[in-house]
ROBA-96524 format. One line per field, with one value per residue (C-alpha): x, y, z. Coordinates in pm, 1 decimal, padded with zeros to 6 digits. Layout:
N
px c(X / ...)
py c(Y / ...)
pz c(Z / ...)
//
This chain:
517
px c(00687.0 / 00422.2 / 00508.0 / 00343.3 / 00116.1 / -00066.1 / -00360.6 / -00427.0 / -00530.7 / -00810.8 / -01085.9 / -01300.1 / -01196.0 / -01510.9 / -01451.8 / -01091.5 / -01235.8 / -01463.4 / -01169.5 / -00962.9 / -01249.1 / -01259.3 / -00879.6 / -00825.7 / -01159.0 / -01478.2 / -01450.5 / -01099.0 / -01084.6 / -00961.9 / -01043.5 / -01021.8 / -00984.6 / -00948.8 / -01305.5 / -01166.4 / -01458.7 / -01284.8 / -01471.9 / -01434.1 / -01451.2 / -01818.6 / -01884.0 / -01711.4 / -01897.6 / -02234.9 / -02177.5 / -02075.4 / -02398.4 / -02618.3 / -02462.5 / -02419.8 / -02786.1 / -02887.3 / -02626.4 / -02731.5 / -03079.6 / -02942.8 / -02663.2 / -02632.6 / -02398.9 / -02063.2 / -02125.5 / -01822.2 / -01920.4 / -01714.8 / -01575.4 / -01454.8 / -01373.1 / -01070.0 / -00882.1 / -01128.5 / -01327.3 / -01618.0 / -01404.0 / -01298.5 / -01654.5 / -01777.0 / -01512.6 / -01624.7 / -01994.7 / -01961.1 / -01776.6 / -02045.2 / -02290.0 / -02057.3 / -02002.7 / -01662.0 / -01516.4 / -01369.4 / -01143.1 / -01145.4 / -00848.7 / -01004.0 / -00663.5 / -00628.2 / -00831.7 / -01166.8 / -01046.3 / -00874.4 / -01163.3 / -01421.2 / -01196.5 / -01162.9 / -01541.1 / -01589.2 / -01318.4 / -01456.8 / -01821.0 / -01900.1 / -02259.5 / -02274.1 / -02020.9 / -02025.9 / -01895.5 / -01976.9 / -02120.3 / -01865.7 / -01574.4 / -01691.4 / -01734.5 / -01400.5 / -01212.4 / -01392.2 / -01466.7 / -01790.3 / -01645.9 / -01550.6 / -01900.1 / -02057.2 / -01838.3 / -01911.9 / -02288.5 / -02289.3 / -02142.9 / -02280.6 / -02534.3 / -02362.7 / -02477.1 / -02389.5 / -02324.7 / -02481.9 / -02809.8 / -02779.9 / -02705.1 / -02999.9 / -03227.2 / -03106.9 / -03407.6 / -03494.7 / -03538.1 / -03187.8 / -03040.7 / -03210.4 / -03085.7 / -02729.6 / -02737.6 / -02856.5 / -02605.5 / -02319.3 / -02421.0 / -02435.2 / -02226.1 / -02153.9 / -02527.1 / -02596.1 / -02296.2 / -02298.7 / -02051.6 / -01789.1 / -01494.6 / -01134.3 / -01069.1 / -01347.9 / -01244.1 / -01168.7 / -01099.8 / -01037.0 / -00762.6 / -00595.4 / -00220.6 / -00073.5 / -00018.3 / 00335.4 / 00443.3 / 00116.2 / -00256.0 / -00369.1 / -00461.9 / -00737.6 / -00598.1 / -00818.7 / -00697.4 / -00880.5 / -00987.3 / -00704.1 / -00446.5 / -00512.7 / -00526.4 / -00209.4 / -00015.7 / -00123.9 / -00016.3 / 00315.1 / 00397.1 / 00304.6 / 00535.0 / 00819.0 / 00795.9 / 00667.7 / 00357.5 / 00223.2 / -00158.6 / -00106.0 / 00036.9 / -00151.1 / -00090.8 / -00109.8 / -00218.4 / -00236.5 / -00212.6 / -00520.3 / -00714.1 / -00757.9 / -00388.6 / -00297.7 / -00025.9 / -00278.6 / -00549.9 / -00352.0 / -00077.6 / -00277.6 / -00618.3 / -00639.6 / -00306.9 / -00370.2 / -00739.1 / -00674.5 / -00379.3 / -00530.0 / -00367.4 / -00570.5 / -00579.4 / -00578.7 / -00693.7 / -00615.4 / -00775.3 / -00478.1 / -00100.3 / -00059.9 / -00148.0 / 00213.5 / 00148.7 / -00156.6 / -00018.7 / 00283.6 / 00080.1 / -00180.9 / 00087.4 / 00178.0 / -00179.8 / -00296.0 / 00000.2 / 00096.2 / 00367.7 / 00394.1 / 00369.6 / 00303.1 / 00403.0 / 00630.4 / 00975.1 / 00840.6 / 00576.5 / 00795.2 / 01057.6 / 00795.4 / 00645.9 / 00990.8 / 01074.0 / 00743.2 / 00733.5 / 00838.9 / 01100.4 / 00847.0 / 00580.3 / 00738.6 / 00982.1 / 00720.6 / 00714.8 / 00851.2 / 00932.8 / 00829.4 / 00748.4 / 00814.8 / 00712.6 / 00606.2 / 00931.2 / 01299.8 / 01397.0 / 01670.3 / 01974.0 / 01877.4 / 01541.7 / 01710.0 / 01952.1 / 01682.7 / 01472.6 / 01775.3 / 01903.7 / 01568.3 / 01385.5 / 01649.4 / 01699.6 / 01363.7 / 01413.6 / 01290.6 / 01206.4 / 01205.7 / 00985.3 / 00890.7 / 00576.1 / 00336.6 / -00039.4 / -00035.3 / 00123.9 / -00130.5 / 00128.9 / 00424.0 / 00701.0 / 00989.8 / 01049.1 / 01328.5 / 01294.2 / 01339.6 / 01609.9 / 01772.0 / 01742.6 / 01982.5 / 01991.9 / 01994.5 / 01786.4 / 01409.8 / 01442.5 / 01401.9 / 01161.8 / 00840.7 / 00782.3 / 00586.3 / 00704.6 / 00897.1 / 01122.7 / 01294.6 / 01556.6 / 01559.6 / 01875.3 / 01852.9 / 02089.1 / 02349.5 / 02282.9 / 02514.3 / 02476.2 / 02103.6 / 01795.0 / 01428.8 / 01223.6 / 00929.0 / 00730.6 / 00479.6 / 00294.9 / -00037.1 / -00041.8 / -00007.9 / -00324.4 / -00596.6 / -00514.4 / -00574.1 / -00919.7 / -00980.6 / -01201.9 / -01481.5 / -01484.5 / -01313.6 / -00983.1 / -00650.3 / -00443.3 / -00062.8 / 00106.2 / 00194.6 / 00112.0 / 00422.6 / 00393.7 / 00658.2 / 00736.3 / 00932.2 / 01195.2 / 01563.8 / 01702.6 / 01997.6 / 01947.7 / 02161.9 / 02180.8 / 01950.3 / 01680.3 / 01749.8 / 01660.5 / 01816.7 / 01629.2 / 01852.2 / 01570.8 / 01272.3 / 01329.5 / 01157.8 / 01389.7 / 01716.4 / 01848.5 / 02102.4 / 02355.1 / 02650.5 / 02585.1 / 02585.9 / 02283.8 / 02239.7 / 01995.2 / 01773.7 / 01726.0 / 02105.4 / 02107.9 / 01836.3 / 02041.2 / 02335.2 / 02115.9 / 01971.1 / 02322.4 / 02429.4 / 02104.8 / 01938.9 / 01680.3 / 01523.0 / 01323.5 / 01460.6 / 01352.9 / 01536.4 / 01386.2 / 01549.2 / 01485.6 / 01600.2 / 01936.7 / 02062.9 / 02427.8 / 02416.0 / 02088.2 / 01936.0 / 02023.6 / 01938.1 / 01743.3 / 01720.7 / 01403.1 / 01451.8 / 01300.2 / 01654.2 / 01666.4 / 02043.9 / 02106.0 / 02396.6 / 02576.9 / 02914.5 / 02838.2 / 02682.1 / 02996.9 / 03220.9 / 03017.8 / 03012.1 / 03392.9 / 03429.1 / 03223.2 / 03346.4 / 03011.3 / 03019.2 / 02994.0 / 02728.2 / 02496.2 / 02524.9 / 02236.9 / 02378.4 / 02052.6 / 01866.0 / 01509.7 / 01418.7 / 01052.9 / 00862.5 / 00769.0 / 00800.2 / 00459.9 / 00348.1 / 00059.0 / -00184.8 / 00032.2 / 00342.7 / 00516.0 / 00671.6 / 00427.1 / 00653.2 / 00372.3 / 00325.5 / 00703.1 / 00749.8 / 00499.6 / 00687.9 / 01018.4 / 00870.6 / 00711.8 / 01040.4 / 01239.4 / 00989.1 / 01023.9 / 01402.8 / 01409.1)
py c(-01570.2 / -01778.3 / -02038.4 / -02008.3 / -02282.2 / -02209.2 / -02415.4 / -02126.4 / -01915.2 / -02152.7 / -01934.6 / -01643.3 / -01293.7 / -01254.0 / -01585.5 / -01477.6 / -01167.5 / -01388.2 / -01613.2 / -01306.8 / -01186.3 / -01526.3 / -01534.1 / -01181.4 / -01113.7 / -00969.2 / -00661.2 / -00568.4 / -00223.7 / -00300.3 / -00006.0 / 00371.6 / 00683.8 / 01058.0 / 01076.5 / 00889.9 / 00648.8 / 00310.5 / -00001.0 / -00340.4 / -00663.7 / -00691.7 / -00332.6 / -00398.9 / -00725.5 / -00575.9 / -00265.9 / -00487.3 / -00687.9 / -00376.8 / -00195.7 / -00513.8 / -00604.8 / -00272.5 / -00302.4 / -00660.8 / -00534.1 / -00339.1 / -00577.5 / -00949.7 / -01219.6 / -01210.0 / -00857.3 / -00631.9 / -00324.8 / -00006.2 / 00142.9 / 00502.9 / 00590.4 / 00717.7 / 00519.9 / 00541.3 / 00323.5 / 00361.7 / 00241.7 / -00072.2 / -00142.0 / -00113.0 / -00361.5 / -00619.4 / -00538.7 / -00642.1 / -00958.4 / -01051.0 / -01088.0 / -01231.9 / -00915.3 / -00825.7 / -00486.8 / -00315.4 / -00042.0 / 00272.3 / 00510.1 / 00856.4 / 01017.0 / 00839.0 / 01090.8 / 01064.6 / 00862.0 / 00591.1 / 00574.0 / 00525.8 / 00267.5 / 00078.8 / 00064.1 / -00054.0 / -00322.0 / -00458.9 / -00430.7 / -00202.1 / -00074.9 / 00059.7 / 00278.9 / 00335.7 / 00669.3 / 00937.1 / 01288.9 / 01416.1 / 01261.5 / 01402.6 / 01750.4 / 01753.0 / 01605.6 / 01829.3 / 01519.9 / 01637.9 / 01612.3 / 01249.6 / 01172.6 / 01339.5 / 01128.0 / 00806.2 / 00861.6 / 00794.4 / 00449.3 / 00345.5 / 00414.8 / 00619.7 / 00527.7 / 00749.1 / 00569.6 / 00849.4 / 00782.6 / 00407.2 / 00454.1 / 00693.8 / 00418.4 / 00161.4 / 00103.7 / -00111.5 / -00434.7 / -00385.0 / -00324.7 / -00633.1 / -00835.8 / -00702.5 / -00783.7 / -01139.8 / -01181.6 / -01059.1 / -01315.3 / -01602.4 / -01468.0 / -01795.1 / -01862.2 / -01521.2 / -01451.0 / -01558.2 / -01846.1 / -01800.3 / -02011.2 / -01914.3 / -01916.5 / -01665.0 / -01305.1 / -01111.1 / -00775.7 / -00616.5 / -00355.9 / -00158.4 / -00131.0 / 00212.1 / 00300.6 / 00430.9 / 00319.1 / 00297.7 / 00221.9 / 00055.6 / -00314.3 / -00484.1 / -00738.4 / -01007.2 / -01121.0 / -01408.3 / -01434.9 / -01685.5 / -01456.1 / -01174.0 / -01396.6 / -01580.6 / -01256.2 / -01147.3 / -01487.3 / -01472.6 / -01131.0 / -01249.6 / -01550.3 / -01322.8 / -01047.7 / -01107.0 / -00889.0 / -00779.6 / -00760.0 / -00460.9 / -00253.0 / 00023.3 / 00023.1 / 00376.8 / 00376.5 / 00702.8 / 00518.5 / 00480.7 / 00154.0 / 00164.7 / 00071.1 / -00282.8 / -00166.9 / 00042.7 / -00225.6 / -00536.6 / -00377.8 / -00095.5 / -00255.2 / -00633.5 / -00729.0 / -00549.6 / -00643.3 / -01012.6 / -01033.9 / -00853.1 / -00510.6 / -00189.6 / -00038.2 / 00342.8 / 00479.0 / 00830.6 / 00963.8 / 01125.5 / 01080.6 / 01441.1 / 01599.7 / 01640.6 / 01860.4 / 01678.0 / 01323.7 / 01336.8 / 01462.5 / 01196.7 / 00924.9 / 01025.6 / 01072.5 / 00735.7 / 00564.2 / 00412.8 / 00146.7 / 00094.0 / 00350.0 / 00233.8 / 00479.1 / 00550.8 / 00708.0 / 01041.8 / 01067.8 / 00936.8 / 01197.1 / 01473.2 / 01357.6 / 01334.9 / 01690.9 / 01829.8 / 01631.0 / 01740.8 / 01512.4 / 01329.2 / 01280.6 / 00983.1 / 00858.6 / 00618.9 / 00411.6 / 00056.8 / 00060.7 / 00214.1 / 00007.5 / 00164.7 / 00031.0 / 00138.7 / 00329.9 / 00313.6 / 00435.9 / 00698.3 / 00692.0 / 01044.4 / 00921.9 / 00644.9 / 00899.6 / 01161.3 / 00914.4 / 00794.6 / 01145.9 / 01292.8 / 01006.8 / 00755.6 / 00393.7 / 00332.0 / 00075.2 / 00195.7 / -00132.3 / -00122.8 / -00379.8 / -00480.4 / -00602.2 / -00589.8 / -00554.8 / -00897.8 / -01050.5 / -00911.3 / -00725.1 / -00817.0 / -01028.5 / -00930.7 / -00701.4 / -00627.4 / -00726.8 / -00510.2 / -00756.4 / -00785.3 / -00458.9 / -00441.9 / -00095.8 / -00093.2 / -00411.2 / -00462.3 / -00739.6 / -01111.2 / -01316.1 / -01406.4 / -01773.9 / -01972.4 / -01772.5 / -01941.6 / -01731.5 / -01758.9 / -01518.3 / -01497.4 / -01360.9 / -01011.3 / -00930.8 / -00674.3 / -00705.1 / -00982.0 / -00925.5 / -01001.0 / -01129.7 / -01059.1 / -01173.2 / -01409.1 / -01515.0 / -01786.4 / -01861.3 / -01856.7 / -01476.0 / -01447.3 / -01324.2 / -01521.4 / -01308.9 / -00993.1 / -00886.2 / -00930.8 / -00682.5 / -00944.8 / -00960.5 / -01299.8 / -01352.2 / -01434.2 / -01639.5 / -01605.3 / -01874.4 / -02167.7 / -01950.9 / -01735.8 / -01356.3 / -01166.3 / -00862.9 / -00685.6 / -00600.3 / -00683.5 / -00797.6 / -00963.7 / -01208.2 / -01338.3 / -01704.7 / -01640.6 / -01477.4 / -01106.1 / -00905.2 / -00594.4 / -00413.5 / -00313.4 / -00156.9 / -00237.4 / -00404.4 / -00097.9 / 00125.6 / 00031.6 / 00228.6 / 00127.0 / 00410.8 / 00365.5 / -00008.0 / -00044.1 / -00118.3 / 00162.4 / 00155.2 / 00464.2 / 00385.2 / 00402.6 / 00738.0 / 00863.7 / 00740.2 / 00954.9 / 01266.1 / 01170.1 / 01129.7 / 01474.8 / 01657.0 / 01442.6 / 01703.3 / 01711.9 / 01477.4 / 01342.8 / 01119.1 / 00999.2 / 00901.6 / 00774.6 / 00928.9 / 00816.1 / 00955.0 / 00929.4 / 00887.7 / 00682.7 / 00491.5 / 00648.5 / 00934.9 / 00998.5 / 01306.1 / 01410.2 / 01584.4 / 01748.0 / 02003.3 / 02121.2 / 02471.3 / 02497.0 / 02137.6 / 02105.4 / 01809.1 / 01889.3 / 01771.1 / 01451.2 / 01372.9 / 01443.6 / 01213.7 / 00937.2 / 00956.1 / 00947.6 / 00629.6 / 00464.9 / 00476.9 / 00469.5 / 00811.3 / 00669.8 / 00667.6 / 01047.9 / 01236.6 / 01506.4 / 01698.2 / 01836.4 / 01968.5 / 02167.6 / 02162.3 / 02307.5 / 01953.0 / 01594.6 / 01447.7 / 01167.3 / 00924.9 / 00910.4 / 00640.0 / 00862.3 / 00684.3 / 00888.5 / 00921.4 / 00827.1 / 00862.1 / 01229.9 / 01270.8 / 01141.9 / 01401.4 / 01679.1 / 01573.2 / 01537.4 / 01884.4 / 02037.2 / 01873.4 / 01999.6 / 02351.7 / 02330.1 / 02191.0)
pz c(01729.7 / 01552.5 / 01292.5 / 00952.3 / 00826.1 / 00500.3 / 00629.2 / 00873.9 / 00575.8 / 00475.3 / 00610.9 / 00503.5 / 00611.6 / 00820.4 / 00996.1 / 01062.0 / 01233.7 / 01445.3 / 01537.0 / 01639.6 / 01862.8 / 02030.5 / 02072.1 / 02204.7 / 02376.1 / 02233.1 / 02456.1 / 02341.2 / 02171.0 / 01820.2 / 01591.9 / 01628.4 / 01417.2 / 01469.7 / 01604.4 / 01910.5 / 01953.4 / 01985.8 / 01873.3 / 02040.3 / 01842.8 / 01939.2 / 01825.1 / 01492.9 / 01430.0 / 01529.3 / 01311.9 / 01017.9 / 01046.4 / 01081.9 / 00785.5 / 00583.1 / 00615.5 / 00461.0 / 00183.4 / 00109.5 / 00023.6 / -00274.7 / -00384.2 / -00459.2 / -00328.2 / -00507.1 / -00641.9 / -00676.3 / -00475.9 / -00513.6 / -00192.6 / -00208.7 / 00150.6 / 00343.1 / 00607.5 / 00895.4 / 01131.1 / 00888.3 / 00599.1 / 00788.6 / 00910.8 / 00550.2 / 00433.5 / 00691.9 / 00634.1 / 00270.8 / 00375.5 / 00629.5 / 00340.2 / 00075.8 / -00131.9 / -00278.8 / -00173.2 / -00479.3 / -00346.9 / -00559.8 / -00566.3 / -00540.9 / -00615.3 / -00951.3 / -01152.7 / -01326.6 / -01626.6 / -01417.9 / -01172.6 / -01447.2 / -01614.0 / -01282.9 / -01236.2 / -01593.7 / -01566.0 / -01237.4 / -01343.0 / -01049.3 / -01058.3 / -00701.2 / -00519.0 / -00143.6 / -00018.7 / 00238.2 / 00211.5 / 00462.8 / 00273.7 / -00061.4 / 00092.4 / 00273.3 / -00022.5 / -00275.9 / -00482.8 / -00644.4 / -00997.2 / -00933.1 / -00806.5 / -01110.6 / -01339.3 / -01148.3 / -01148.9 / -01524.2 / -01451.0 / -01113.2 / -00840.1 / -00566.6 / -00214.6 / 00081.5 / 00409.9 / 00616.6 / 00434.2 / 00492.1 / 00862.4 / 00901.7 / 00767.9 / 01024.2 / 01249.4 / 01550.2 / 01346.0 / 01200.6 / 01545.0 / 01687.2 / 01392.3 / 01443.1 / 01815.9 / 01747.9 / 01464.5 / 01683.2 / 01948.9 / 01695.1 / 01404.7 / 01223.3 / 01193.2 / 01040.4 / 00818.8 / 00454.7 / 00413.2 / 00141.6 / 00030.5 / 00115.4 / -00260.4 / -00327.8 / -00404.9 / -00085.1 / -00246.2 / -00583.3 / -00585.4 / -00859.3 / -00908.7 / -00841.4 / -01206.2 / -01137.6 / -01484.7 / -01680.3 / -01661.0 / -01335.4 / -01350.8 / -01152.3 / -00907.1 / -00751.2 / -00407.3 / -00242.7 / 00120.1 / 00168.2 / 00001.3 / 00248.9 / 00555.5 / 00447.3 / 00419.2 / 00767.8 / 00906.0 / 00717.3 / 00864.9 / 01215.4 / 01171.0 / 01054.4 / 01319.1 / 01675.7 / 01721.6 / 02059.6 / 02093.9 / 02325.8 / 02041.5 / 01860.3 / 01483.9 / 01337.7 / 00972.7 / 00773.9 / 00438.4 / 00215.6 / 00233.0 / -00146.1 / -00153.5 / -00050.7 / 00192.4 / 00385.7 / 00368.0 / 00463.4 / 00672.3 / 00827.1 / 00884.2 / 00841.8 / 01002.1 / 01334.0 / 01359.1 / 01284.5 / 01526.7 / 01825.4 / 01786.1 / 01781.2 / 01430.9 / 01444.5 / 01108.0 / 00987.9 / 00666.6 / 00491.3 / 00505.9 / 00388.5 / 00726.6 / 00831.2 / 01136.2 / 01273.4 / 01258.8 / 01498.0 / 01800.5 / 01725.5 / 01713.3 / 02068.4 / 02186.9 / 02050.2 / 02220.5 / 01885.9 / 01893.1 / 01517.8 / 01237.7 / 00883.5 / 00609.5 / 00313.4 / 00324.0 / 00197.7 / 00469.0 / 00753.9 / 00664.7 / 00671.5 / 01003.6 / 01163.3 / 01058.5 / 01187.0 / 01512.9 / 01858.0 / 02013.7 / 02233.1 / 01966.6 / 01788.9 / 02051.6 / 02193.9 / 01874.7 / 01892.9 / 01522.1 / 01189.2 / 00880.4 / 00540.5 / 00202.4 / -00148.3 / -00212.2 / -00124.6 / 00222.0 / 00209.3 / 00440.3 / 00539.0 / 00676.8 / 00879.2 / 01026.0 / 01092.7 / 01295.6 / 01494.0 / 01568.8 / 01668.4 / 01839.6 / 01945.0 / 01843.8 / 01675.1 / 01397.8 / 01058.9 / 00885.1 / 00507.3 / 00339.8 / -00010.3 / -00173.2 / -00464.1 / -00489.6 / -00655.3 / -00340.4 / -00090.2 / -00063.0 / 00160.8 / 00007.7 / 00236.7 / 00534.4 / 00778.1 / 01143.7 / 01456.6 / 01565.2 / 01220.5 / 01031.8 / 00737.8 / 00581.5 / 00203.8 / 00184.8 / 00186.2 / 00442.1 / 00461.4 / 00254.6 / 00437.9 / 00517.6 / 00260.5 / -00043.1 / -00324.1 / -00547.2 / -00884.7 / -01020.5 / -01399.6 / -01566.3 / -01716.0 / -02001.4 / -01900.1 / -01524.6 / -01400.2 / -01023.9 / -00992.6 / -01166.2 / -01223.9 / -00924.5 / -00962.1 / -00654.0 / -00575.4 / -00254.1 / -00064.5 / -00073.8 / -00454.7 / -00629.0 / -00802.1 / -01106.6 / -01307.4 / -01419.6 / -01790.5 / -01982.2 / -01991.0 / -01609.9 / -01581.6 / -01401.8 / -01568.3 / -01319.5 / -01302.4 / -01513.4 / -01288.8 / -00986.1 / -01046.3 / -01030.8 / -01226.4 / -01008.4 / -01281.8 / -01020.7 / -01054.5 / -00719.7 / -00557.0 / -00272.7 / 00012.4 / 00106.3 / 00404.9 / 00191.1 / 00237.6 / -00070.1 / -00222.6 / -00497.9 / -00790.7 / -00990.7 / -01207.3 / -01543.0 / -01691.8 / -01492.4 / -01658.8 / -01954.4 / -02217.7 / -02228.7 / -02463.0 / -02472.6 / -02089.9 / -01869.2 / -01615.5 / -01324.1 / -01304.7 / -00934.9 / -00883.6 / -01064.2 / -00828.1 / -00533.1 / -00650.1 / -00642.3 / -00301.8 / -00159.7 / -00284.8 / -00193.4 / 00076.8 / 00175.2 / -00170.7 / -00389.6 / -00717.4 / -01005.0 / -01314.2 / -01648.5 / -01966.8 / -02307.6 / -02654.0 / -02764.4 / -03127.3 / -03021.8 / -02700.3 / -02737.8 / -02426.9 / -02193.7 / -01831.3 / -01724.7 / -01360.8 / -01245.9 / -00907.0 / -00671.4 / -00583.3 / -00731.8 / -00772.0 / -00886.3 / -01130.0 / -01285.7 / -01125.4 / -00768.3 / -00906.2 / -01107.4 / -00808.9 / -00582.8 / -00845.7 / -00870.7 / -00490.6 / -00451.2 / -00770.6 / -00949.1 / -01331.1 / -01492.2 / -01725.8 / -01420.9 / -01386.4 / -01554.7 / -01784.4 / -01817.3 / -01515.8 / -01509.8 / -01198.0 / -01088.6 / -00789.4 / -00680.5 / -00799.0 / -00891.7 / -00660.2 / -00647.3 / -00354.9 / -00199.1 / -00192.6 / -00481.0 / -00759.9 / -01050.2 / -01341.6 / -01596.1 / -01503.9 / -01482.2 / -01837.8 / -01961.8 / -01781.1 / -01939.2 / -02288.2 / -02265.2 / -02143.1 / -02424.1 / -02683.1 / -02544.2 / -02557.7 / -02913.2)
//
């Protein structure tokens, strides 16, 4: 296991790529996708220079360039191509809807968006493109690649041979990427992560969990989300592991055979997707995994048990992070995997727990460290840094003496029922324990008698309050945590990352209550 030294992060992302190539060998295959044409470090660096040279002709140094691409070799090459010439990749969430996408471009000052004809056709994203074209110039990578001629190829070959002479130098404190928060609870915010932030988080993870350069890292998560970008692309490439990119986590039947075929050792996903893959997979399709890393949402007991029963003792490691922390703050280890927690704090991160009224057993988590963002984008394009370097996660947690964290809920996700603070997450856990095969979400609505009341939204067709009450009594949970109203829906709305979309959920509940009134 490597030790973590924050000085290791004082580099640009492109220079970190060059250092990895030198460390692990320029001919080592490092990047692959479903097209099955693996790229070595040299291939990746050469492709980044060839593409980057063309993109640099239509952009300026420091420009925030929109990237609307799926997880793919092309998406990763584009990210490094922009870095080779000092541009700032601004990752656009194509699942966020037209309004949020336009707002993201406006906030970041994006005037050019990179995408692909094939991606737009397959994703049926023509409406998004039409909406974006009023805000920005849309550039298709197929057209750029078609224009790459002999001079560009000669330049790329020379640049790959002497990369530090040809790349545009940038400071570790310069922006490395602009990402947008998931918008689970409201409008997305623009987050500026520096080169050093991203590299630091990769180094912190490598110091926390021993990583083997022979491993293949399978990433079906989108690179517009920080978990997919840092965990699924940058971490493996910068630590010598092959990054296998897959364009959509929703392809439940296609992914398990590909996990086997790619000889993946590590799968990166969310609880929802891992559960679906495990159900669809043949017994030998996921049994070759060394471990699975889950983030972005709580891992259910049922998912832990399903993996163990079907594929053997493969650790399912739950982790925790935030876009603002590049993202990983804590993660379990293969050798120390404590169910019900989100793992141990990564090295180099300071924490503070602030008391929350009515919640005596934990506190609101604030974090500071080399992986914490430069700040949020302001409407005028400047950056608002976190006060004193501290990021307020908004999560209420408890923590052991050795730094293992348990999430109790978000500050926003506690309700005051009859004068008592009740965790909506705990209420969801009750439903998951009673109906583990289904998906559930709980929201709080104003109540004239009790202050607030809990409403369960579930895809369980025969869900009733009785079984929830019985289970609460069995485990000694307070009856206030049992939702007394249940709304049954065909499916729970989720974001592109697999997280529950609480904004959409609130609208569903409000509409249902209006109908019932």
